C-alpha positions in Angstrom: -19.0 -7.0 -4.3 -17.3 -7.2 -0.9 -15.4 -10.2 0.5 -15.8 -11.6 4.0 -12.6 -11.5 6.1 -11.8 -13.9 8.9 -11.1 -11.0 11.3 -14.7 -9.9 11.1 -16.0 -7.4 8.7 -16.7 -6.9 5.1 -14.1 -5.6 2.7 -15.2 -3.4 -0.2 -12.9 -2.4 -3.1 -13.9 1.2 -2.8 -12.4 4.2 -1.0 -13.2 5.1 2.6 -15.1 8.2 1.3 -17.3 6.2 -1.0 -18.2 3.6 1.6 -18.9 6.2 4.4 -21.0 8.5 2.1 -22.7 5.4 0.6 -23.8 4.3 4.1 -25.3 7.8 4.8 -27.3 7.5 1.6 -28.6 4.0 2.0 -29.4 3.9 5.7 -32.4 6.3 5.5 -33.6 4.7 2.3 -33.8 1.3 4.1 -35.6 2.7 7.2 -32.7 3.1 9.5 -32.5 6.3 11.6 -29.0 7.8 11.7 -28.5 8.9 15.3 -24.9 10.0 15.0 -22.0 10.0 12.6 -18.3 10.8 12.9 -16.3 10.6 9.7 -13.0 11.2 11.4 -13.2 8.0 13.4 -15.3 6.1 10.9 -18.4 5.6 13.2 -22.1 5.7 12.4 -24.7 4.9 15.1 -28.2 4.2 13.8 -31.4 2.3 14.8 -34.1 0.3 13.2 -37.8 0.5 14.1 -39.9 -2.1 15.8 -40.6 -5.3 13.9 -42.8 -8.3 14.4 -40.5 -10.0 17.0 -38.4 -7.1 18.1 -38.7 -3.6 19.6 -36.0 -2.6 17.1 -32.2 -2.5 17.1 -29.3 -0.3 17.9 -26.7 -0.6 15.2 -23.1 0.5 15.4 -21.2 0.7 12.1 -17.4 1.0 11.9 -15.7 2.0 8.6 -11.9 1.5 8.3 -9.6 2.3 5.5 -7.5 -0.7 4.6 -5.5 1.2 2.0 -6.4 4.0 -0.5 -8.3 1.5 -2.6 -10.3 -0.6 -0.2 -12.3 -0.3 3.0 -13.5 -2.6 5.8 -17.0 -2.4 7.2 -18.0 -3.9 10.6 -21.5 -3.8 11.9 -22.6 -4.6 15.5 -26.3 -4.9 16.1 -28.1 -5.2 19.5 -31.8 -5.6 20.3 -33.2 -2.5 22.0 -34.9 -4.4 24.8 -33.3 -7.8 25.3 -29.7 -6.8 26.2 -26.8 -7.0 23.9 -26.5 -9.6 21.1 -24.0 -9.0 18.5 -24.1 -9.8 14.8 -20.8 -8.9 13.2 -21.3 -9.1 9.4 -21.5 -12.9 9.3 -23.9 -12.3 12.2 -25.6 -15.0 14.2 -28.8 -14.8 16.2 -32.1 -13.2 15.6 -30.8 -9.7 14.8 -28.9 -10.5 11.6 -31.4 -9.1 9.2 -30.3 -5.4 9.6 -26.7 -6.4 9.0 -27.7 -8.3 5.8 -29.9 -5.4 4.6 -27.1 -2.8 5.2 -24.4 -4.8 3.4 -26.7 -5.7 0.5 -27.9 -2.1 0.1 -24.4 -0.7 0.3 -23.1 -3.3 -2.2 -25.9 -2.3 -4.6 -25.1 1.4 -4.2 -21.4 1.0 -4.6 -21.9 -0.9 -7.9 -23.1 2.5 -9.3 -19.8 4.2 -8.2 -16.5 4.2 -10.0 -14.0 1.9 -8.4 -10.7 3.5 -7.5 -8.0 2.4 -9.9 -4.7 1.2 -8.5 -1.8 2.8 -10.5 0.1 0.3 -12.6 3.7 -0.2 -11.7 5.6 1.1 -14.7 9.2 1.0 -15.5 9.3 4.7 -14.8 8.3 3.9 -11.2 11.3 1.6 -10.7 14.3 3.5 -9.6 17.3 3.5 -11.9 20.3 1.3 -10.9 23.1 3.2 -9.1 25.7 4.7 -11.3 28.5 2.3 -12.2 31.5 2.8 -10.0 34.4 4.2 -11.9 37.2 1.7 -12.3 40.3 2.5 -10.3 43.8 1.3 -11.2 47.1 0.7 -9.4 50.4 1.1 -11.2 53.9 -0.2 -10.5 56.5 2.6 -10.6 60.0 2.5 -9.3 59.6 -0.7 -7.3 56.4 0.6 -5.7 52.7 0.0 -6.2 50.9 3.4 -6.3 47.2 4.3 -6.6 44.4 4.0 -6.9 44.2 6.2 -10.0 41.3 6.8 -12.3 41.7 6.3 -16.0 41.8 10.1 -16.5 44.6 10.4 -13.9 46.6 7.8 -15.7 46.1 9.5 -19.0 47.4 12.7 -17.4 50.5 10.8 -16.2 51.1 9.5 -19.7 51.2 13.1 -20.9 53.9 14.1 -18.6 56.0 11.0 -19.1 55.7 9.8 -15.5 54.0 6.6 -16.9 54.6 4.8 -20.2 52.2 2.6 -22.1 54.2 -0.4 -20.9 54.0 0.5 -17.2 52.5 -2.4 -15.2 48.9 -1.7 -14.3 46.1 -3.7 -12.4 42.5 -2.8 -12.0 41.3 -2.5 -8.4 40.0 -5.9 -7.2 41.8 -7.8 -10.0 44.6 -10.4 -9.5 46.3 -10.0 -12.9 48.8 -7.3 -13.9 48.7 -5.9 -17.4 50.1 -2.8 -19.0 48.7 0.8 -18.9 48.1 0.5 -22.7 45.6 -2.4 -22.0 43.3 0.0 -20.1 44.0 3.5 -21.2 44.6 4.8 -24.7 
């Protein structure tokens, strides 16, 4: 269901909303008393009652959105009487049972929920390539190199007889001269 992460915490492939609301549903069902909750900061404070070897525990739960499709849960549990001992998901010590119960109950609850679906990357999502740069030309007229000119401009010069089909012409960035007729018809 979830996956343990080295930084402490349990990752669930569900939205923040699903995990937070799921916790509020499963905690009372598993005999935890919710003392406070703050959805804006992702915090739930609760407690468990007395057990055979304990006066109960104070439990602090942090819910953190990793991305819109997954959420990290961290749980800190401390005994009510014996000072603070922490059990962070992987928990060590005598007060790991509530952590295990909460993670297990939440996992079972979330299995009944619809997982958020990451949108597939489609070709439509890939931006189109930039438009091809129009080819520019230089022409050799009256012992001078002139330009750059677009193909349309050279066609216009052909119409007014300033340029002939045999006028030397070179595309911008090229090293080889050819004639206007090789590029513009």
